[in-house]
Each structure stands twice: as structure tokens, then as C-alpha cells.
N, CA, C and O atoms as a CHARMM CRD file, in Angstrom:
* protein
*
  300
    1    1 GLU  N      0.84400  -1.18300   0.00000 PROA 1      0.00000
    2    1 GLU  CA     0.00000   0.00000   0.00000 PROA 1      0.00000
    3    1 GLU  C      0.88300   1.23700   0.00000 PROA 1      0.00000
    4    1 GLU  O      1.82600   1.33200   0.78500 PROA 1      0.00000
    5    2 LEU  N      0.58600   2.16000  -0.85600 PROA 2      0.00000
    6    2 LEU  CA     1.33400   3.40700  -0.98100 PROA 2      0.00000
    7    2 LEU  C      0.57500   4.51400  -0.26800 PROA 2      0.00000
    8    2 LEU  O     -0.61300   4.72400  -0.51000 PROA 2      0.00000
    9    3 THR  N      1.27300   5.21500   0.61000 PROA 3      0.00000
   10    3 THR  CA     0.66600   6.34800   1.30300 PROA 3      0.00000
   11    3 THR  C      1.40400   7.60500   0.90800 PROA 3      0.00000
   12    3 THR  O      2.62600   7.67900   1.03500 PROA 3      0.00000
   13    4 ILE  N      0.67700   8.58700   0.43500 PROA 4      0.00000
   14    4 ILE  CA     1.27000   9.88500   0.10500 PROA 4      0.00000
   15    4 ILE  C      0.80300  10.87000   1.16100 PROA 4      0.00000
   16    4 ILE  O     -0.39100  11.12700   1.31400 PROA 4      0.00000
   17    5 ASN  N      1.77300  11.41800   1.88600 PROA 5      0.00000
   18    5 ASN  CA     1.44600  12.38000   2.92600 PROA 5      0.00000
   19    5 ASN  C      1.11700  13.72300   2.30900 PROA 5      0.00000
   20    5 ASN  O      1.36400  13.94600   1.12400 PROA 5      0.00000
   21    6 GLY  N      0.56000  14.61900   3.10900 PROA 6      0.00000
   22    6 GLY  CA     0.09800  15.92300   2.63800 PROA 6      0.00000
   23    6 GLY  C      1.13400  16.67200   1.83200 PROA 6      0.00000
   24    6 GLY  O      2.31000  16.30800   1.80900 PROA 6      0.00000
   25    7 GLY  N      0.68800  17.71000   1.17800 PROA 7      0.00000
   26    7 GLY  CA     1.56200  18.52900   0.35200 PROA 7      0.00000
   27    7 GLY  C      2.61900  19.23000   1.17700 PROA 7      0.00000
   28    7 GLY  O      2.62100  19.15400   2.40600 PROA 7      0.00000
   29    8 LYS  N      3.50800  19.90500   0.49600 PROA 8      0.00000
   30    8 LYS  CA     4.58100  20.61700   1.16500 PROA 8      0.00000
   31    8 LYS  C      4.01800  21.71400   2.06200 PROA 8      0.00000
   32    8 LYS  O      3.24100  22.56200   1.62300 PROA 8      0.00000
   33    9 THR  N      4.41700  21.67800   3.30100 PROA 9      0.00000
   34    9 THR  CA     3.98100  22.70400   4.23400 PROA 9      0.00000
   35    9 THR  C      4.93900  23.88900   4.17800 PROA 9      0.00000
   36    9 THR  O      6.08700  23.76400   3.75200 PROA 9      0.00000
   37   10 VAL  N      4.44400  25.02500   4.61400 PROA 10     0.00000
   38   10 VAL  CA     5.26700  26.22700   4.70500 PROA 10     0.00000
   39   10 VAL  C      5.29100  26.63600   6.17500 PROA 10     0.00000
   40   10 VAL  O      4.26600  27.06800   6.70400 PROA 10     0.00000
   41   11 PRO  N      6.43700  26.50900   6.84800 PROA 11     0.00000
   42   11 PRO  CA     6.48700  26.89200   8.25000 PROA 11     0.00000
   43   11 PRO  C      6.34600  28.39900   8.41500 PROA 11     0.00000
   44   11 PRO  O      6.62800  29.16800   7.49600 PROA 11     0.00000
   45   12 THR  N      5.91300  28.80100   9.58000 PROA 12     0.00000
   46   12 THR  CA     5.82100  30.21900   9.89700 PROA 12     0.00000
   47   12 THR  C      6.81900  30.55100  10.99000 PROA 12     0.00000
   48   12 THR  O      7.20000  29.68800  11.78100 PROA 12     0.00000
   49   13 ILE  N      7.23900  31.80400  11.02900 PROA 13     0.00000
   50   13 ILE  CA     8.16700  32.29500  12.04600 PROA 13     0.00000
   51   13 ILE  C      7.45200  33.36200  12.84100 PROA 13     0.00000
   52   13 ILE  O      6.88400  34.30000  12.28000 PROA 13     0.00000
   53   14 THR  N      7.48600  33.20900  14.16700 PROA 14     0.00000
   54   14 THR  CA     6.85600  34.17900  15.05200 PROA 14     0.00000
   55   14 THR  C      7.92400  34.84800  15.90600 PROA 14     0.00000
   56   14 THR  O      8.63400  34.16200  16.64100 PROA 14     0.00000
   57   15 PRO  N      8.05700  36.18700  15.82700 PROA 15     0.00000
   58   15 PRO  CA     9.02300  36.88300  16.68800 PROA 15     0.00000
   59   15 PRO  C      8.44700  37.08900  18.08600 PROA 15     0.00000
   60   15 PRO  O      7.23100  37.18800  18.24900 PROA 15     0.00000
   61   16 SER  N      9.31800  37.15400  19.09500 PROA 16     0.00000
   62   16 SER  CA     8.88200  37.36000  20.47400 PROA 16     0.00000
   63   16 SER  C      8.49500  38.81200  20.73100 PROA 16     0.00000
   64   16 SER  O      7.92200  39.12000  21.77600 PROA 16     0.00000
   65   17 GLY  N      8.79000  39.68200  19.82500 PROA 17     0.00000
   66   17 GLY  CA     8.46300  41.10600  19.94600 PROA 17     0.00000
   67   17 GLY  C      8.72600  41.75500  18.60300 PROA 17     0.00000
   68   17 GLY  O      8.59700  41.12500  17.55400 PROA 17     0.00000
   69   18 THR  N      9.09100  43.00600  18.65100 PROA 18     0.00000
   70   18 THR  CA     9.37100  43.72500  17.41200 PROA 18     0.00000
   71   18 THR  C     10.63000  43.20100  16.75100 PROA 18     0.00000
   72   18 THR  O     11.54600  42.74300  17.43500 PROA 18     0.00000
   73   19 ILE  N     10.68800  43.26200  15.43400 PROA 19     0.00000
   74   19 ILE  CA    11.90400  42.87500  14.72800 PROA 19     0.00000
   75   19 ILE  C     12.71600  44.10700  14.33900 PROA 19     0.00000
   76   19 ILE  O     13.70500  43.99900  13.61400 PROA 19     0.00000
   77   20 ASN  N     12.29700  45.28100  14.82100 PROA 20     0.00000
   78   20 ASN  CA    13.06300  46.51500  14.64600 PROA 20     0.00000
   79   20 ASN  C     13.84900  46.73000  15.93100 PROA 20     0.00000
   80   20 ASN  O     13.30500  47.21100  16.92500 PROA 20     0.00000
   81   21 LEU  N     15.12600  46.37100  15.90800 PROA 21     0.00000
   82   21 LEU  CA    15.93900  46.35400  17.11100 PROA 21     0.00000
   83   21 LEU  C     16.88100  47.54100  17.18300 PROA 21     0.00000
   84   21 LEU  O     17.30800  48.08200  16.16300 PROA 21     0.00000
   85   22 CYS  N     17.19600  47.93200  18.40300 PROA 22     0.00000
   86   22 CYS  CA    18.24400  48.90100  18.66000 PROA 22     0.00000
   87   22 CYS  C     19.50800  48.14000  19.02100 PROA 22     0.00000
   88   22 CYS  O     19.43900  46.96400  19.37700 PROA 22     0.00000
   89   23 PHE  N     20.65800  48.79100  18.93600 PROA 23     0.00000
   90   23 PHE  CA    21.92300  48.15300  19.27100 PROA 23     0.00000
   91   23 PHE  C     21.85100  47.53800  20.66400 PROA 23     0.00000
   92   23 PHE  O     21.43200  48.19500  21.61700 PROA 23     0.00000
   93   24 GLY  N     22.25600  46.29000  20.77900 PROA 24     0.00000
   94   24 GLY  CA    22.25000  45.59200  22.05600 PROA 24     0.00000
   95   24 GLY  C     20.97200  44.81300  22.34100 PROA 24     0.00000
   96   24 GLY  O     20.93700  44.01000  23.27300 PROA 24     0.00000
   97   25 ASP  N     19.91100  45.03900  21.54900 PROA 25     0.00000
   98   25 ASP  CA    18.65600  44.31500  21.73000 PROA 25     0.00000
   99   25 ASP  C     18.73800  42.94000  21.06500 PROA 25     0.00000
  100   25 ASP  O     19.65400  42.66700  20.28900 PROA 25     0.00000
  101   26 SER  N     17.78000  42.09300  21.37600 PROA 26     0.00000
  102   26 SER  CA    17.66700  40.79900  20.71300 PROA 26     0.00000
  103   26 SER  C     16.19100  40.45100  20.57900 PROA 26     0.00000
  104   26 SER  O     15.33900  41.03500  21.24900 PROA 26     0.00000
  105   27 VAL  N     15.90400  39.50700  19.72000 PROA 27     0.00000
  106   27 VAL  CA    14.54900  39.00300  19.53300 PROA 27     0.00000
  107   27 VAL  C     14.64100  37.48800  19.34300 PROA 27     0.00000
  108   27 VAL  O     15.58400  36.98600  18.73000 PROA 27     0.00000
  109   28 THR  N     13.66800  36.77800  19.86800 PROA 28     0.00000
  110   28 THR  CA    13.60700  35.32700  19.67400 PROA 28     0.00000
  111   28 THR  C     12.65100  35.04200  18.52700 PROA 28     0.00000
  112   28 THR  O     11.50900  35.50200  18.53000 PROA 28     0.00000
  113   29 LEU  N     13.12100  34.28400  17.54800 PROA 29     0.00000
  114   29 LEU  CA    12.28900  33.84700  16.42600 PROA 29     0.00000
  115   29 LEU  C     11.94300  32.38300  16.66100 PROA 29     0.00000
  116   29 LEU  O     12.82700  31.56400  16.91100 PROA 29     0.00000
  117   30 THR  N     10.65800  32.05400  16.58000 PROA 30     0.00000
  118   30 THR  CA    10.20000  30.68700  16.83900 PROA 30     0.00000
  119   30 THR  C      9.48300  30.14800  15.61700 PROA 30     0.00000
  120   30 THR  O      8.61100  30.80800  15.05200 PROA 30     0.00000
  121   31 SER  N      9.85900  28.94200  15.21300 PROA 31     0.00000
  122   31 SER  CA     9.24800  28.26800  14.06800 PROA 31     0.00000
  123   31 SER  C      7.94600  27.60200  14.48200 PROA 31     0.00000
  124   31 SER  O      7.75300  27.26200  15.65000 PROA 31     0.00000
  125   32 SER  N      7.05300  27.41800  13.51500 PROA 32     0.00000
  126   32 SER  CA     5.89200  26.56300  13.76500 PROA 32     0.00000
  127   32 SER  C      6.41200  25.15300  14.06100 PROA 32     0.00000
  128   32 SER  O      7.58100  24.85100  13.82200 PROA 32     0.00000
  129   33 GLU  N      5.53600  24.30100  14.57900 PROA 33     0.00000
  130   33 GLU  CA     5.96900  23.00000  15.10000 PROA 33     0.00000
  131   33 GLU  C      6.42000  22.03800  14.01200 PROA 33     0.00000
  132   33 GLU  O      5.83200  21.96200  12.93300 PROA 33     0.00000
  133   34 GLY  N      7.47600  21.31100  14.32800 PROA 34     0.00000
  134   34 GLY  CA     8.00400  20.25200  13.47900 PROA 34     0.00000
  135   34 GLY  C      8.73000  19.25800  14.36200 PROA 34     0.00000
  136   34 GLY  O      8.70900  19.38400  15.58700 PROA 34     0.00000
  137   35 THR  N      9.36500  18.28200  13.76200 PROA 35     0.00000
  138   35 THR  CA    10.16600  17.34700  14.55300 PROA 35     0.00000
  139   35 THR  C     11.65000  17.68100  14.46700 PROA 35     0.00000
  140   35 THR  O     12.42600  17.32800  15.35600 PROA 35     0.00000
  141   36 ARG  N     12.04400  18.36900  13.38100 PROA 36     0.00000
  142   36 ARG  CA    13.41200  18.86900  13.22500 PROA 36     0.00000
  143   36 ARG  C     13.34700  20.22400  12.53200 PROA 36     0.00000
  144   36 ARG  O     12.38100  20.53900  11.83600 PROA 36     0.00000
  145   37 TYR  N     14.39600  21.01800  12.73500 PROA 37     0.00000
  146   37 TYR  CA    14.42000  22.38800  12.22700 PROA 37     0.00000
  147   37 TYR  C     15.77300  22.67500  11.59300 PROA 37     0.00000
  148   37 TYR  O     16.80000  22.19500  12.07200 PROA 37     0.00000
  149   38 LEU  N     15.77700  23.45700  10.51700 PROA 38     0.00000
  150   38 LEU  CA    17.01400  23.94400   9.92900 PROA 38     0.00000
  151   38 LEU  C     16.81800  25.39700   9.53100 PROA 38     0.00000
  152   38 LEU  O     16.10500  25.71100   8.57900 PROA 38     0.00000
  153   39 TRP  N     17.46500  26.26800  10.27900 PROA 39     0.00000
  154   39 TRP  CA    17.39800  27.70500  10.02000 PROA 39     0.00000
  155   39 TRP  C     18.44600  28.10600   8.99100 PROA 39     0.00000
  156   39 TRP  O     19.41900  27.38700   8.76500 PROA 39     0.00000
  157   40 SER  N     18.23800  29.24800   8.38100 PROA 40     0.00000
  158   40 SER  CA    19.18200  29.76000   7.38500 PROA 40     0.00000
  159   40 SER  C     20.54900  30.05400   7.99000 PROA 40     0.00000
  160   40 SER  O     21.54200  30.11700   7.26500 PROA 40     0.00000
  161   41 ASN  N     20.61700  30.23500   9.32500 PROA 41     0.00000
  162   41 ASN  CA    21.91400  30.43900   9.98100 PROA 41     0.00000
  163   41 ASN  C     22.48900  29.11400  10.48700 PROA 41     0.00000
  164   41 ASN  O     23.45700  29.10800  11.24700 PROA 41     0.00000
  165   42 ARG  N     21.90400  28.00600  10.07200 PROA 42     0.00000
  166   42 ARG  CA    22.31700  26.63300  10.36000 PROA 42     0.00000
  167   42 ARG  C     21.94000  26.14500  11.76300 PROA 42     0.00000
  168   42 ARG  O     22.34100  25.04800  12.15100 PROA 42     0.00000
  169   43 ALA  N     21.19100  26.92100  12.52100 PROA 43     0.00000
  170   43 ALA  CA    20.69000  26.47200  13.82300 PROA 43     0.00000
  171   43 ALA  C     19.68100  25.34500  13.60800 PROA 43     0.00000
  172   43 ALA  O     19.04000  25.26900  12.55900 PROA 43     0.00000
  173   44 THR  N     19.54500  24.47600  14.60100 PROA 44     0.00000
  174   44 THR  CA    18.65200  23.32800  14.46100 PROA 44     0.00000
  175   44 THR  C     17.65300  23.22500  15.61500 PROA 44     0.00000
  176   44 THR  O     17.09800  22.15500  15.86600 PROA 44     0.00000
  177   45 THR  N     17.42900  24.32200  16.30600 PROA 45     0.00000
  178   45 THR  CA    16.45200  24.36100  17.39300 PROA 45     0.00000
  179   45 THR  C     15.16600  25.01600  16.90800 PROA 45     0.00000
  180   45 THR  O     15.15200  25.66200  15.86000 PROA 45     0.00000
  181   46 ARG  N     14.08000  24.85100  17.67200 PROA 46     0.00000
  182   46 ARG  CA    12.80700  25.44900  17.25300 PROA 46     0.00000
  183   46 ARG  C     12.86400  26.96900  17.29700 PROA 46     0.00000
  184   46 ARG  O     12.25900  27.63500  16.45800 PROA 46     0.00000
  185   47 SER  N     13.58400  27.52200  18.26300 PROA 47     0.00000
  186   47 SER  CA    13.70100  28.97800  18.40800 PROA 47     0.00000
  187   47 SER  C     15.16100  29.38600  18.30700 PROA 47     0.00000
  188   47 SER  O     16.05900  28.64400  18.70500 PROA 47     0.00000
  189   48 ILE  N     15.38500  30.58300  17.76500 PROA 48     0.00000
  190   48 ILE  CA    16.72900  31.15400  17.74000 PROA 48     0.00000
  191   48 ILE  C     16.66500  32.55800  18.31400 PROA 48     0.00000
  192   48 ILE  O     15.64800  33.24100  18.19100 PROA 48     0.00000
  193   49 VAL  N     17.74500  32.98500  18.93800 PROA 49     0.00000
  194   49 VAL  CA    17.85500  34.35000  19.45400 PROA 49     0.00000
  195   49 VAL  C     18.70700  35.12800  18.46400 PROA 49     0.00000
  196   49 VAL  O     19.83400  34.74100  18.15600 PROA 49     0.00000
  197   50 VAL  N     18.15300  36.23500  17.96900 PROA 50     0.00000
  198   50 VAL  CA    18.81900  37.04700  16.96100 PROA 50     0.00000
  199   50 VAL  C     19.26300  38.35800  17.60700 PROA 50     0.00000
  200   50 VAL  O     18.46100  39.07200  18.20900 PROA 50     0.00000
  201   51 LYS  N     20.56300  38.66200  17.46900 PROA 51     0.00000
  202   51 LYS  CA    21.12100  39.88300  18.05400 PROA 51     0.00000
  203   51 LYS  C     21.70100  40.80800  16.99900 PROA 51     0.00000
  204   51 LYS  O     22.10400  41.93000  17.30800 PROA 51     0.00000
  205   52 THR  N     21.74800  40.34500  15.75400 PROA 52     0.00000
  206   52 THR  CA    22.28500  41.15700  14.66800 PROA 52     0.00000
  207   52 THR  C     21.30200  41.15200  13.50900 PROA 52     0.00000
  208   52 THR  O     20.47000  40.25200  13.39300 PROA 52     0.00000
  209   53 SER  N     21.40200  42.15700  12.65800 PROA 53     0.00000
  210   53 SER  CA    20.49400  42.22300  11.52000 PROA 53     0.00000
  211   53 SER  C     20.82500  41.10800  10.53300 PROA 53     0.00000
  212   53 SER  O     21.95800  40.63100  10.46600 PROA 53     0.00000
  213   54 GLY  N     19.82800  40.71200   9.78100 PROA 54     0.00000
  214   54 GLY  CA    20.01800  39.66600   8.79500 PROA 54     0.00000
  215   54 GLY  C     18.68800  39.21300   8.23700 PROA 54     0.00000
  216   54 GLY  O     17.63800  39.76100   8.57000 PROA 54     0.00000
  217   55 VAL  N     18.74500  38.22000   7.39500 PROA 55     0.00000
  218   55 VAL  CA    17.56000  37.63200   6.78600 PROA 55     0.00000
  219   55 VAL  C     17.50700  36.17800   7.24500 PROA 55     0.00000
  220   55 VAL  O     18.47400  35.43600   7.06800 PROA 55     0.00000
  221   56 PHE  N     16.37900  35.76300   7.83600 PROA 56     0.00000
  222   56 PHE  CA    16.26600  34.43500   8.42500 PROA 56     0.00000
  223   56 PHE  C     15.05300  33.70000   7.85300 PROA 56     0.00000
  224   56 PHE  O     13.98800  34.28300   7.65000 PROA 56     0.00000
  225   57 SER  N     15.24600  32.40400   7.60000 PROA 57     0.00000
  226   57 SER  CA    14.15200  31.52200   7.17900 PROA 57     0.00000
  227   57 SER  C     14.38700  30.17500   7.83800 PROA 57     0.00000
  228   57 SER  O     15.46100  29.92300   8.38500 PROA 57     0.00000
  229   58 VAL  N     13.38000  29.30900   7.78700 PROA 58     0.00000
  230   58 VAL  CA    13.48600  28.00200   8.41900 PROA 58     0.00000
  231   58 VAL  C     12.79300  26.95500   7.55700 PROA 58     0.00000
  232   58 VAL  O     11.81800  27.25100   6.86500 PROA 58     0.00000
  233   59 GLN  N     13.30200  25.73800   7.60500 PROA 59     0.00000
  234   59 GLN  CA    12.63600  24.57000   7.04500 PROA 59     0.00000
  235   59 GLN  C     12.41000  23.60700   8.19700 PROA 59     0.00000
  236   59 GLN  O     13.22500  23.52800   9.11600 PROA 59     0.00000
  237   60 ILE  N     11.29500  22.87100   8.15000 PROA 60     0.00000
  238   60 ILE  CA    11.02500  21.88000   9.19100 PROA 60     0.00000
  239   60 ILE  C     10.84000  20.50800   8.56000 PROA 60     0.00000
  240   60 ILE  O     10.54100  20.37700   7.37300 PROA 60     0.00000
  241   61 VAL  N     11.02600  19.49900   9.38600 PROA 61     0.00000
  242   61 VAL  CA    10.67000  18.13000   9.01100 PROA 61     0.00000
  243   61 VAL  C      9.47600  17.76900   9.87300 PROA 61     0.00000
  244   61 VAL  O      9.51800  17.93500  11.09200 PROA 61     0.00000
  245   62 ASP  N      8.39900  17.27000   9.24600 PROA 62     0.00000
  246   62 ASP  CA     7.19000  16.96300  10.01000 PROA 62     0.00000
  247   62 ASP  C      7.22400  15.53500  10.55300 PROA 62     0.00000
  248   62 ASP  O      8.19200  14.80400  10.34000 PROA 62     0.00000
  249   63 ALA  N      6.17700  15.15100  11.24400 PROA 63     0.00000
  250   63 ALA  CA     6.11100  13.83500  11.89000 PROA 63     0.00000
  251   63 ALA  C      6.18400  12.68400  10.88500 PROA 63     0.00000
  252   63 ALA  O      6.53400  11.56400  11.25900 PROA 63     0.00000
  253   64 ASN  N      5.86000  12.94200   9.62100 PROA 64     0.00000
  254   64 ASN  CA     5.92500  11.91000   8.58400 PROA 64     0.00000
  255   64 ASN  C      7.30100  11.83200   7.92700 PROA 64     0.00000
  256   64 ASN  O      7.52900  10.99600   7.05200 PROA 64     0.00000
  257   65 GLY  N      8.22100  12.70900   8.35300 PROA 65     0.00000
  258   65 GLY  CA     9.55300  12.72800   7.76400 PROA 65     0.00000
  259   65 GLY  C      9.65200  13.56600   6.50800 PROA 65     0.00000
  260   65 GLY  O     10.66300  13.52400   5.80700 PROA 65     0.00000
  261   66 CYS  N      8.60000  14.33400   6.21600 PROA 66     0.00000
  262   66 CYS  CA     8.58700  15.18500   5.01900 PROA 66     0.00000
  263   66 CYS  C      9.22500  16.53600   5.33900 PROA 66     0.00000
  264   66 CYS  O      8.95300  17.12500   6.38500 PROA 66     0.00000
  265   67 THR  N     10.06800  17.01700   4.44100 PROA 67     0.00000
  266   67 THR  CA    10.73100  18.31200   4.61200 PROA 67     0.00000
  267   67 THR  C      9.87900  19.38800   3.96400 PROA 67     0.00000
  268   67 THR  O      9.41300  19.23400   2.83500 PROA 67     0.00000
  269   68 SER  N      9.68300  20.48000   4.69100 PROA 68     0.00000
  270   68 SER  CA     8.88600  21.60000   4.18200 PROA 68     0.00000
  271   68 SER  C      9.69900  22.40000   3.16600 PROA 68     0.00000
  272   68 SER  O     10.90400  22.20400   3.00800 PROA 68     0.00000
  273   69 ILE  N      9.01300  23.29500   2.49200 PROA 69     0.00000
  274   69 ILE  CA     9.72500  24.30700   1.73100 PROA 69     0.00000
  275   69 ILE  C     10.16300  25.37700   2.73100 PROA 69     0.00000
  276   69 ILE  O      9.73600  25.34100   3.88500 PROA 69     0.00000
  277   70 LYS  N     10.99400  26.31800   2.32200 PROA 70     0.00000
  278   70 LYS  CA    11.46100  27.35100   3.24200 PROA 70     0.00000
  279   70 LYS  C     10.32600  28.30100   3.59700 PROA 70     0.00000
  280   70 LYS  O      9.44400  28.58800   2.78800 PROA 70     0.00000
  281   71 SER  N     10.38000  28.77700   4.83000 PROA 71     0.00000
  282   71 SER  CA     9.39800  29.75900   5.28000 PROA 71     0.00000
  283   71 SER  C      9.62000  31.07700   4.55000 PROA 71     0.00000
  284   71 SER  O     10.62900  31.25800   3.86900 PROA 71     0.00000
  285   72 ASP  N      8.67300  31.99200   4.69700 PROA 72     0.00000
  286   72 ASP  CA     8.89800  33.35000   4.25100 PROA 72     0.00000
  287   72 ASP  C     10.07100  33.90400   5.04700 PROA 72     0.00000
  288   72 ASP  O     10.29100  33.49300   6.18600 PROA 72     0.00000
  289   73 LYS  N     10.81600  34.81600   4.47500 PROA 73     0.00000
  290   73 LYS  CA    11.98600  35.37600   5.14300 PROA 73     0.00000
  291   73 LYS  C     11.57300  36.45900   6.12700 PROA 73     0.00000
  292   73 LYS  O     10.64600  37.23200   5.88500 PROA 73     0.00000
  293   74 VAL  N     12.28900  36.49100   7.24400 PROA 74     0.00000
  294   74 VAL  CA    12.14800  37.56100   8.22400 PROA 74     0.00000
  295   74 VAL  C     13.42000  38.36900   8.15100 PROA 74     0.00000
  296   74 VAL  O     14.51700  37.82600   8.28100 PROA 74     0.00000
  297   75 THR  N     13.28000  39.67700   7.94200 PROA 75     0.00000
  298   75 THR  CA    14.43400  40.55600   7.81600 PROA 75     0.00000
  299   75 THR  C     14.56100  41.43800   9.02800 PROA 75     0.00000
  300   75 THR  O     15.48100  42.25200   9.10600 PROA 75     0.00000
């Protein structure tokens, strides 16, 4: 029996506050739920703490072992 799991999911990124930071500030970016995570900065945790400007995206692996497409970028 062949099982095809759902289509490619697109993870979302939720910031812990504003993404407009002043020098010395930080923000936590949290991915929607998955079983594994790969951020554009190579982090592999669900949340990352960002202290410098940049462009961040995430891919997740779901419970079926399917890899998502990249999330929208957070700048």
C-alpha cells in the first residue's frame, strides 16, 4: 500500500516582539511546530535568538519525515 502524505507545508516564524531592534537588543524567532528544524543560519532548534540584523528563514521536518519548503523570510 502506498501512502502519500500531505503537500509541502510552509512553516511560519513568530518573533517574540518587534523585529526593529536597537543596538544591544535581541529578539527570539520561533518556528511553527516540526520534529526537526534547519534555520538559514544553520541552527537546528525550534527557536533562535537574533542579536544582529540579517535575513532568516526556516525549514522543518514533520512527523511523517517530510521536509517543508522554506518559510517566508524575516528581515
